[in-house]
TORFIKOL-26456 format. One record per residue (C-alpha): residue in three letters; x, y, z. Coordinates in steps of 0.2 Angstrom, whole numbers, plus 5000, padded with zeros to 4 digits. Layout:
% TORFIKOL-26456
AlaXYZ ...
***
This chain:
% TORFIKOL-26456
Unk524752104805 Unk523751964817 Unk522652024830 Unk523051974848 Unk522051854856 Unk520951924872 Unk521851784881 Unk523651714882 Unk523451524873 Unk523851444889 Unk522451534899 Unk521251504885 Unk521651314886 Unk521351314905 Unk519751424903 Unk519151284890 Unk519751134900 Unk518851204916 Unk517151234907 Unk517351044901 Unk517650964918 Unk516350884927 Unk515650964944 Unk516850984958 Unk517050824970 Unk515950924985 Unk514550964972 Unk513750804977 Unk512050794985 Unk511750634995 Unk509850564995 Unk509350405008 Unk507750364996 Unk506450224993 Unk507150124979 Unk506450164961 Unk505650324967 Unk506650434955 Unk506850394936 Unk508750394928 Unk508250514916 Unk507550644930 Unk509250624940 Unk510150664923 Unk509150834921 Unk509450874938 Unk511150844938 Unk511350954922 Unk510351094929 Unk511351114945 Unk513151044937 Unk513050934952 Unk512950744956 Unk511650654964 Unk512050494974 Unk510750364982 Unk510750244995 Unk509050144997 Unk507950085011 Unk506449965010 Unk505650015027 Unk505550155037 Unk506050075053 Unk507650025043 Unk507950195038 Unk507850255056 Unk508750115064 Unk510150155051 Unk510250335057 Unk510050295074 Unk511550185073 Unk512650345068 Unk512350345049 Unk512950515043 Unk513050625026 Unk511350605020 Unk510750785014 Unk509050735010 Unk507950585016 Unk506150545009 Unk505150475024 Unk503450415027 Unk502350545039 Unk502550455055 Unk504550425052 Unk504650625049 Unk503750635068 Unk505150515074 Unk506450625065 Unk505750775073 Unk505750725091 Unk507550675089 Unk507950835082 Unk508650765067 Unk507850885054 Unk508451065045 Unk507051175043 Unk506651225027 Unk507151395018 Unk505351425009 Unk506051575000 Unk507151454990 Unk505751344985 Unk504751444973 Unk503751294966 Unk503051254984 Unk501251334978 Unk501051184966 Unk500651064981 Unk498751034983 Unk498051094999 Unk497450925005 Unk499250895007 Unk499951045018 Unk499951075037 Unk500050885039 Unk499850835058 Unk501650765058 Unk502350935053 Unk501151085055 Unk501551225043 Unk502651105033 Unk504151195041 Unk505251035039 Unk504450925026 Unk503850945007 Unk502650805002 Unk503250704987 Unk502150544983 Unk500750444992 Unk500350254993 Unk499150144999 Unk499349985008 Unk498249865001 Unk498049684992 Unk498849644976 Unk498349464968 Unk498349364953 Unk496549404946 Unk496449264934 Unk496849134948 Unk495649214963 Unk494249214950 Unk494549034947 Unk494548994966 Unk493049104969 Unk493849204982 Unk493649384988 Unk494849524983 Unk494149674993 Unk494449615011 Unk495949575022 Unk495049415027 Unk495949345011 Unk497449355019 Unk496849325038 Unk495449185038 Unk495949005036 Unk494348975025 Unk495349065011 Unk496849025016 Unk496648835014 Unk496648864995 Unk498048984995 Unk499348905005 Unk501148945001 Unk500449074988 Unk500449235001 Unk501649355007 Unk501349495019 Unk502349655022 Unk504049625034 Unk503449775042 Unk502849775061 Unk501749925059 Unk500949885042 Unk500549715047 Unk499849735063 Unk498949895055 Unk498049775042 Unk497649655056 Unk496949795067 Unk495949875052 Unk495149695048 Unk494649675066 Unk493849845066 Unk495249945076 Unk496150105073 Unk497950075067 Unk498450215081 Unk497650105095 Unk498750085111 Unk497549955120 Unk498449815123 Unk497049695121 Unk496749755103 Unk498649735099 Unk498449555106 Unk497049505097 Unk497949575081 Unk499449465087 Unk498349305088 Unk497549345071 Unk499149345063 Unk499949205072 Unk498249095066 Unk498649155047 Unk500649145047 Unk500748975042 Unk499748985027 Unk500949115022 Unk502449095011 Unk503549235018 Unk503749405024 Unk504249515008 Unk504549705006 Unk505149684989 Unk505149524980 Unk503249504982 Unk503449614966 Unk504149494955 Unk503349354963 Unk501649414959 Unk502249474941 Unk502849294937 Unk501349184946 Unk502349114959 Unk501349194972 Unk499349234971 Unk499049364985 Unk500349494992 Unk500049615006 Unk501049775001 Unk501049954993 Unk500050004979 Unk501450064968 Unk502349894968 Unk500749824963 Unk500649934948 Unk502349874945 Unk501949704945 Unk500449734934 Unk501449814921 Unk502749684922 Unk501549534920 Unk500749634905 Unk502549674896 Unk502849484899 Unk501349434892 Unk500849324907 Unk499249214905 Unk498449304919 Unk497949484925 Unk498649574942 Unk497449674950 Unk497449774968 Unk496249844977 Unk495949944995 Unk494949815007 Unk493349885012 Unk493949875030 Unk495150015028 Unk497050025025 Unk498650135027 Unk498950305018 Unk500650345017 Unk501350525012 Unk503250515008 Unk504150695010 Unk505750765006 Unk506650825023 Unk508250905026 Unk509450795038 Unk510450895049 Unk512050795046 Unk511950855027 Unk513350945022 Unk512351035006 Unk510751095012 Unk510951214996 Unk511051074985 Unk509450994994 Unk508351134992 Unk508751164973 Unk508350974970 Unk506650994981 Unk506151144971 Unk506751054956 Unk505550904959 Unk504251024964 Unk503951064945 Unk502450994939 Unk503350894924 Unk504750824936 Unk503350784949 Unk502450674938 Unk503950574937 Unk503650474952 Unk501850414948 Unk502250384927 Unk503750274934 Unk502950174948 Unk501250224949 Unk501250314965 Unk500150444970 Unk500450634969 Unk500150774980 Unk500750894966 Unk499350994957 Unk500351054945 Unk500950864941 Unk499150804935 Unk499150854917 Unk500950754915 Unk500350604924 Unk499650454911 Unk497850444913 Unk497850254916 Unk498750304932 Unk497750464938 Unk496150364935 Unk496550214945 Unk495650234962 Unk496950104969 Unk498250234966 Unk497350394967 Unk495850374981 Unk494250444978 Unk493550544993 Unk492550395000 Unk494150284999 Unk495150425008 Unk493850415023 Unk494350235025 Unk496150275026 Unk497350305041 Unk499050375042 Unk500350275054 Unk500850385067 Unk502350375079 Unk502350305096 Unk503250355113 Unk504750235116 Unk503850125130 Unk502550075116 Unk503850035102 Unk504749925114 Unk503149845118 Unk502649825098 Unk504449755095 Unk504249615108 Unk502649575101 Unk503549575082 Unk504949465087 Unk503549345096 Unk502649345078 Unk504249315068 Unk504849185079 Unk503349085082 
***
Protein backbone atom coordinates (compact mmCIF):
# COMPACT_ATOMS: atom_id res chain seq x y z
CA UNK A 1 0.00 0.00 0.00
CA UNK A 2 1.36 3.48 -0.93
CA UNK A 3 2.36 5.64 2.05
CA UNK A 4 0.30 8.84 2.01
CA UNK A 5 2.27 12.06 1.39
CA UNK A 6 2.65 14.51 4.27
CA UNK A 7 1.30 17.20 1.91
CA UNK A 8 -1.44 16.91 -0.72
CA UNK A 9 0.13 17.22 -4.21
CA UNK A 10 -1.27 20.71 -4.84
CA UNK A 11 -0.11 22.01 -1.47
CA UNK A 12 3.33 20.48 -1.99
CA UNK A 13 3.56 22.14 -5.41
CA UNK A 14 2.62 25.54 -3.98
CA UNK A 15 5.16 25.17 -1.17
CA UNK A 16 7.97 24.36 -3.58
CA UNK A 17 6.91 27.23 -5.84
CA UNK A 18 7.01 29.70 -2.96
CA UNK A 19 10.55 28.64 -2.10
CA UNK A 20 11.64 29.24 -5.68
CA UNK A 21 10.05 32.66 -5.96
CA UNK A 22 12.23 35.79 -5.65
CA UNK A 23 11.90 38.15 -2.72
CA UNK A 24 8.58 39.92 -2.33
CA UNK A 25 8.15 43.14 -4.27
CA UNK A 26 8.34 45.16 -1.06
CA UNK A 27 11.61 43.53 0.08
CA UNK A 28 13.68 46.18 -1.63
CA UNK A 29 16.36 48.38 -0.09
CA UNK A 30 16.76 51.74 -1.80
CA UNK A 31 20.29 53.14 -1.56
CA UNK A 32 21.41 56.60 -2.73
CA UNK A 33 25.14 56.19 -3.22
CA UNK A 34 28.34 57.37 -4.83
CA UNK A 35 29.01 55.57 -8.10
CA UNK A 36 31.12 52.38 -7.93
CA UNK A 37 31.07 52.29 -4.12
CA UNK A 38 29.91 48.69 -3.86
CA UNK A 39 30.86 45.85 -6.19
CA UNK A 40 28.25 43.76 -8.00
CA UNK A 41 29.56 40.66 -6.24
CA UNK A 42 29.02 42.21 -2.80
CA UNK A 43 25.52 43.34 -3.78
CA UNK A 44 24.71 39.79 -4.88
CA UNK A 45 26.00 38.35 -1.60
CA UNK A 46 23.86 40.75 0.38
CA UNK A 47 20.76 40.02 -1.69
CA UNK A 48 21.30 36.29 -1.16
CA UNK A 49 21.77 36.78 2.58
CA UNK A 50 18.59 38.79 3.06
CA UNK A 51 16.40 37.35 0.27
CA UNK A 52 15.81 40.93 -0.84
CA UNK A 53 16.85 43.29 -3.60
CA UNK A 54 19.13 46.32 -3.50
CA UNK A 55 18.39 49.21 -5.84
CA UNK A 56 20.79 52.12 -6.17
CA UNK A 57 20.68 55.67 -7.51
CA UNK A 58 23.93 57.59 -7.80
CA UNK A 59 25.30 61.09 -7.22
CA UNK A 60 28.72 62.61 -7.88
CA UNK A 61 28.72 65.47 -5.35
CA UNK A 62 27.23 66.03 -1.90
CA UNK A 63 25.60 69.26 -3.04
CA UNK A 64 23.84 67.36 -5.81
CA UNK A 65 22.53 64.79 -3.32
CA UNK A 66 21.36 67.43 -0.82
CA UNK A 67 19.67 69.47 -3.54
CA UNK A 68 17.76 66.43 -4.79
CA UNK A 69 16.53 65.59 -1.30
CA UNK A 70 15.66 69.25 -0.63
CA UNK A 71 13.64 69.26 -3.86
CA UNK A 72 11.48 66.47 -2.49
CA UNK A 73 13.10 63.20 -3.54
CA UNK A 74 11.82 60.47 -1.22
CA UNK A 75 12.01 56.73 -0.80
CA UNK A 76 15.70 56.29 -0.07
CA UNK A 77 16.29 54.04 2.92
CA UNK A 78 20.03 54.55 3.05
CA UNK A 79 22.41 57.33 1.93
CA UNK A 80 26.22 57.59 2.02
CA UNK A 81 27.01 61.30 2.66
CA UNK A 82 30.29 62.90 3.66
CA UNK A 83 30.64 64.40 7.15
CA UNK A 84 29.52 67.93 6.28
CA UNK A 85 26.51 66.53 4.44
CA UNK A 86 25.64 64.37 7.48
CA UNK A 87 25.74 67.60 9.48
CA UNK A 88 23.41 69.29 6.97
CA UNK A 89 20.96 66.36 7.01
CA UNK A 90 20.90 66.39 10.80
CA UNK A 91 20.12 70.10 10.78
CA UNK A 92 17.16 69.34 8.55
CA UNK A 93 15.98 66.60 10.89
CA UNK A 94 16.14 64.20 7.96
CA UNK A 95 17.86 61.22 9.58
CA UNK A 96 16.65 58.28 11.62
CA UNK A 97 18.72 57.28 14.70
CA UNK A 98 20.53 53.95 14.55
CA UNK A 99 19.52 50.93 16.58
CA UNK A 100 23.01 49.79 17.59
CA UNK A 101 21.60 46.54 18.99
CA UNK A 102 21.11 45.51 15.36
CA UNK A 103 24.70 46.32 14.44
CA UNK A 104 26.81 43.66 16.19
CA UNK A 105 29.75 44.34 13.81
CA UNK A 106 29.93 48.01 14.82
CA UNK A 107 32.85 47.07 17.09
CA UNK A 108 34.99 46.48 13.98
CA UNK A 109 35.39 50.23 13.41
CA UNK A 110 38.67 51.97 14.19
CA UNK A 111 38.52 54.23 17.23
CA UNK A 112 39.89 57.17 15.23
CA UNK A 113 36.68 57.28 13.22
CA UNK A 114 34.22 57.03 16.10
CA UNK A 115 32.49 59.94 17.83
CA UNK A 116 33.02 62.41 14.95
CA UNK A 117 32.34 66.13 15.28
CA UNK A 118 29.38 65.90 12.88
CA UNK A 119 27.68 63.09 14.84
CA UNK A 120 28.82 62.75 18.47
CA UNK A 121 28.41 59.18 19.65
CA UNK A 122 27.62 57.95 16.12
CA UNK A 123 23.92 58.13 16.89
CA UNK A 124 23.07 58.51 13.20
CA UNK A 125 26.10 57.52 11.12
CA UNK A 126 28.39 54.55 10.50
CA UNK A 127 31.71 55.37 8.76
CA UNK A 128 32.23 53.39 5.57
CA UNK A 129 35.05 54.83 3.42
CA UNK A 130 37.55 57.66 3.32
CA UNK A 131 39.07 59.71 0.51
CA UNK A 132 41.54 62.57 0.20
CA UNK A 133 41.07 65.34 -2.36
CA UNK A 134 44.44 65.60 -4.04
CA UNK A 135 46.33 65.91 -7.33
CA UNK A 136 46.42 63.17 -9.93
CA UNK A 137 48.87 63.56 -12.78
CA UNK A 138 50.59 62.04 -15.77
CA UNK A 139 53.90 61.36 -14.01
CA UNK A 140 55.70 60.67 -17.27
CA UNK A 141 54.65 63.94 -18.89
CA UNK A 142 55.22 66.10 -15.82
CA UNK A 143 58.72 64.68 -15.39
CA UNK A 144 59.46 65.67 -18.99
CA UNK A 145 58.19 69.20 -18.28
CA UNK A 146 60.04 69.46 -14.97
CA UNK A 147 56.91 70.38 -13.02
CA UNK A 148 56.30 69.81 -9.29
CA UNK A 149 53.67 67.30 -8.19
CA UNK A 150 53.51 68.07 -4.48
CA UNK A 151 51.80 71.48 -4.46
CA UNK A 152 48.50 73.09 -5.35
CA UNK A 153 50.66 75.55 -7.30
CA UNK A 154 50.40 73.06 -10.14
CA UNK A 155 46.77 74.04 -10.79
CA UNK A 156 46.89 77.67 -9.66
CA UNK A 157 50.17 79.25 -10.80
CA UNK A 158 50.49 80.58 -14.37
CA UNK A 159 54.21 79.74 -14.48
CA UNK A 160 53.23 76.05 -14.42
CA UNK A 161 49.90 76.35 -16.16
CA UNK A 162 51.55 77.87 -19.24
CA UNK A 163 52.99 74.40 -19.86
CA UNK A 164 49.67 72.69 -19.07
CA UNK A 165 47.13 74.86 -20.91
CA UNK A 166 44.02 72.80 -21.71
CA UNK A 167 45.42 69.77 -19.88
CA UNK A 168 44.08 70.45 -16.36
CA UNK A 169 40.69 69.66 -14.82
CA UNK A 170 39.34 70.72 -11.43
CA UNK A 171 36.37 69.45 -9.46
CA UNK A 172 32.99 70.94 -10.27
CA UNK A 173 32.41 71.49 -6.55
CA UNK A 174 32.33 74.88 -4.90
CA UNK A 175 33.51 73.60 -1.51
CA UNK A 176 36.29 71.38 -2.85
CA UNK A 177 37.78 73.90 -5.27
CA UNK A 178 37.59 76.74 -2.77
CA UNK A 179 39.21 74.43 -0.20
CA UNK A 180 42.17 73.74 -2.49
CA UNK A 181 42.63 77.48 -3.10
CA UNK A 182 42.33 78.29 0.59
CA UNK A 183 44.88 75.67 1.61
CA UNK A 184 47.29 76.93 -1.04
CA UNK A 185 46.93 80.44 0.39
CA UNK A 186 47.59 79.14 3.90
CA UNK A 187 44.02 79.35 5.19
CA UNK A 188 41.71 76.79 6.76
CA UNK A 189 38.99 75.26 4.61
CA UNK A 190 36.59 76.26 7.43
CA UNK A 191 37.32 79.97 7.21
CA UNK A 192 34.39 82.38 7.06
CA UNK A 193 36.55 85.43 6.51
CA UNK A 194 35.20 87.22 3.39
CA UNK A 195 38.66 88.59 2.60
CA UNK A 196 40.14 85.07 2.52
CA UNK A 197 37.29 83.83 0.37
CA UNK A 198 37.78 86.71 -2.02
CA UNK A 199 41.49 85.95 -2.28
CA UNK A 200 40.66 82.32 -3.09
CA UNK A 201 38.13 83.41 -5.71
CA UNK A 202 40.68 85.68 -7.38
CA UNK A 203 43.25 82.87 -7.38
CA UNK A 204 40.74 80.57 -9.09
CA UNK A 205 39.70 83.16 -11.67
CA UNK A 206 43.35 83.81 -12.55
CA UNK A 207 43.93 80.11 -13.18
CA UNK A 208 40.60 79.29 -14.85
CA UNK A 209 41.58 80.28 -18.43
CA UNK A 210 44.26 77.60 -18.41
CA UNK A 211 41.96 74.76 -17.32
CA UNK A 212 40.21 72.37 -19.70
CA UNK A 213 37.03 71.96 -17.66
CA UNK A 214 35.33 71.48 -14.32
CA UNK A 215 34.71 67.75 -13.87
CA UNK A 216 33.52 65.39 -11.14
CA UNK A 217 33.92 62.15 -13.06
CA UNK A 218 35.27 62.42 -16.63
CA UNK A 219 38.77 63.19 -15.34
CA UNK A 220 39.19 59.51 -14.48
CA UNK A 221 39.01 58.44 -18.12
CA UNK A 222 40.80 61.55 -19.38
CA UNK A 223 43.78 60.91 -17.09
CA UNK A 224 43.86 57.22 -17.99
CA UNK A 225 43.95 57.83 -21.76
CA UNK A 226 46.26 60.83 -21.59
CA UNK A 227 44.02 63.64 -22.81
CA UNK A 228 44.62 65.55 -19.57
CA UNK A 229 47.82 65.64 -17.56
CA UNK A 230 46.69 67.02 -14.19
CA UNK A 231 43.44 66.57 -12.28
CA UNK A 232 42.13 67.91 -8.99
CA UNK A 233 40.03 65.09 -7.61
CA UNK A 234 39.49 62.23 -5.21
CA UNK A 235 42.16 59.71 -4.24
CA UNK A 236 40.03 56.71 -5.12
CA UNK A 237 39.36 58.15 -8.60
CA UNK A 238 43.09 58.67 -9.14
CA UNK A 239 43.75 55.08 -8.15
CA UNK A 240 41.18 53.94 -10.69
CA UNK A 241 42.75 56.07 -13.44
CA UNK A 242 46.16 54.65 -12.56
CA UNK A 243 44.92 51.07 -12.77
CA UNK A 244 43.02 51.71 -16.01
CA UNK A 245 46.16 53.14 -17.62
CA UNK A 246 48.16 50.12 -16.46
CA UNK A 247 45.56 47.69 -17.75
CA UNK A 248 45.52 49.43 -21.14
CA UNK A 249 49.35 49.41 -21.24
CA UNK A 250 49.54 53.15 -21.84
CA UNK A 251 53.03 54.54 -22.52
CA UNK A 252 52.88 56.65 -19.36
CA UNK A 253 52.32 56.28 -15.62
CA UNK A 254 49.58 57.94 -13.55
CA UNK A 255 50.63 59.19 -10.12
CA UNK A 256 48.80 60.98 -7.33
CA UNK A 257 49.89 62.84 -4.22
CA UNK A 258 48.59 64.94 -1.35
CA UNK A 259 49.81 68.55 -1.75
CA UNK A 260 52.21 69.74 0.94
CA UNK A 261 49.93 72.69 1.80
CA UNK A 262 47.22 70.28 3.00
CA UNK A 263 43.96 68.98 1.60
CA UNK A 264 40.47 67.75 2.37
CA UNK A 265 39.79 64.43 4.09
CA UNK A 266 36.32 63.00 3.54
CA UNK A 267 34.65 60.29 5.59
CA UNK A 268 31.58 58.84 3.91
CA UNK A 269 29.08 57.19 6.23
CA UNK A 270 25.91 55.14 6.05
CA UNK A 271 22.86 57.01 7.36
CA UNK A 272 19.17 56.12 7.49
CA UNK A 273 16.84 58.65 5.89
CA UNK A 274 13.54 59.28 7.66
CA UNK A 275 11.67 58.92 4.38
CA UNK A 276 12.91 55.35 3.94
CA UNK A 277 10.34 52.59 4.27
CA UNK A 278 12.72 49.75 5.21
CA UNK A 279 14.98 50.74 8.12
CA UNK A 280 15.12 47.04 8.99
CA UNK A 281 16.79 46.19 5.68
CA UNK A 282 19.01 49.27 5.96
CA UNK A 283 20.36 48.10 9.31
CA UNK A 284 20.91 44.59 7.97
CA UNK A 285 22.86 46.05 5.07
CA UNK A 286 25.01 48.26 7.32
CA UNK A 287 25.91 45.34 9.56
CA UNK A 288 26.63 43.19 6.52
CA UNK A 289 29.04 45.87 5.26
CA UNK A 290 30.71 46.13 8.68
CA UNK A 291 31.95 42.55 8.35
CA UNK A 292 35.68 42.73 7.58
CA UNK A 293 35.61 40.92 4.24
CA UNK A 294 32.68 42.99 3.00
CA UNK A 295 34.11 46.25 4.35
CA UNK A 296 37.32 45.66 2.38
CA UNK A 297 35.32 45.61 -0.84
CA UNK A 298 35.33 49.40 -1.30
CA UNK A 299 39.11 49.58 -0.86
CA UNK A 300 39.88 46.75 -3.26
CA UNK A 301 37.29 47.96 -5.76
CA UNK A 302 38.20 51.65 -6.03
CA UNK A 303 41.14 52.28 -3.72
CA UNK A 304 39.17 54.02 -0.98
CA UNK A 305 40.58 54.37 2.50
CA UNK A 306 38.91 52.26 5.15
CA UNK A 307 37.80 53.01 8.74
CA UNK A 308 37.14 49.33 9.48
CA UNK A 309 39.93 47.56 11.38
CA UNK A 310 38.58 44.11 10.52
CA UNK A 311 38.92 44.94 6.81
CA UNK A 312 42.70 45.36 6.90
CA UNK A 313 43.66 41.68 6.35
CA UNK A 314 41.43 41.58 3.27
CA UNK A 315 42.78 44.73 1.57
CA UNK A 316 45.38 44.28 -1.18
CA UNK A 317 48.80 45.40 0.12
CA UNK A 318 49.42 47.73 -2.85
CA UNK A 319 46.36 49.69 -1.70
CA UNK A 320 46.78 49.45 2.06
CA UNK A 321 50.43 50.55 1.79
CA UNK A 322 49.81 53.58 -0.45
CA UNK A 323 50.18 56.78 1.66
CA UNK A 324 47.91 58.76 -0.66
CA UNK A 325 45.08 56.29 -0.04
CA UNK A 326 45.82 55.50 3.62
CA UNK A 327 47.54 58.68 4.89
CA UNK A 328 50.15 58.25 7.64
CA UNK A 329 49.86 60.36 10.82
CA UNK A 330 52.12 63.15 9.54
CA UNK A 331 49.88 63.58 6.48
CA UNK A 332 46.65 63.33 8.47
CA UNK A 333 47.75 66.38 10.46
CA UNK A 334 47.63 68.42 7.24
CA UNK A 335 44.13 67.30 6.32
CA UNK A 336 40.83 68.97 7.20
CA UNK A 337 37.22 67.90 6.85
CA UNK A 338 34.69 70.21 5.26
CA UNK A 339 32.00 71.41 7.65
CA UNK A 340 28.53 72.66 6.87
CA UNK A 341 27.88 76.40 6.82
CA UNK A 342 24.79 78.26 7.97
CA UNK A 343 22.29 79.43 5.35
CA UNK A 344 23.62 83.01 4.91
CA UNK A 345 27.18 81.73 4.49
CA UNK A 346 26.06 79.09 1.98
CA UNK A 347 24.24 81.75 -0.03
CA UNK A 348 27.32 83.97 -0.08
CA UNK A 349 29.48 81.07 -1.23
CA UNK A 350 26.92 80.15 -3.91
CA UNK A 351 27.01 83.69 -5.29
CA UNK A 352 30.80 83.53 -5.40
CA UNK A 353 30.66 80.14 -7.13
CA UNK A 354 28.24 81.48 -9.74
CA UNK A 355 30.68 84.31 -10.46
CA UNK A 356 33.52 81.82 -10.85
CA UNK A 357 31.55 79.66 -13.26
CA UNK A 358 30.20 82.42 -15.51
CA UNK A 359 33.35 84.56 -15.83
